[in-house]
N, C-alpha and C positions, 0 to 999 in steps of 0.2 A: 435874229430873233423872230420867231414866227408871229404872224398877225393873229390876234385873238378873234374867234368867230363872233358874229353879232349875237348869236344865241347865248354863248357863254358870257359875253360882256353884259347882256341884259340881265341874265340870271345873277351874276356877281354883283351888279349894281343894285338890284332889288334886294338881295340878301344883305348887302352892306348897309343899305338904308333901313333894314329891319322891317320890310313891308311884305305882306302877302301878295300873291298874284293879283288878287282883287283890289287891294289898296294901290298897288303899282299901276294897275290899269286905270284907276280913277285919276291918278296923278298925271298920266300920259294922255288920258282922254280917249281910251279904247275899252273894249270889253275884256273880261277875264279870259274868254276863249282865245282872243287874239294874242294876249300875253303868253298863254299856254302854247299856241302854235309857234310863236317866235322862239320861245325857250327850247322847243323840241325840233327846231330847224324845219318846220313845216311851212314857214312863211317868213317874210322879213318886213320890217317897218317901212311905212311910207316916208317920204321926205319930211312931211310935217311931224310925224311921230318921232323921227330921228332928231329933229330940232328939239322937241320936248325932252327926249332922253338926254341929249347933250346938255340941256339946261339943268337937268337933275344932276348930271355928273359935275358940272361947274359948281352947283350949289353944295354938293358934297365936299369938293375940294376946298371951297371957301370956309366951310365949317370945321375942317380938320385943324386940330391944334398944331401949332408949329413945334418942330423938334428942337 
């Protein structure tokens, strides 16, 4: 199973959360242009930003209804 790219993972997480790039940027603590660069594979998140993104992923998993 191929590993998902960081840019695709960020885009999918943002869309799943129902956030605009601007809203997602505010949640992660970066600028809109930074999110845009990440999603277009023009840059990658810092370790601190990755921690915040991972926290959002955990939050999403915790809020998912059980099947």
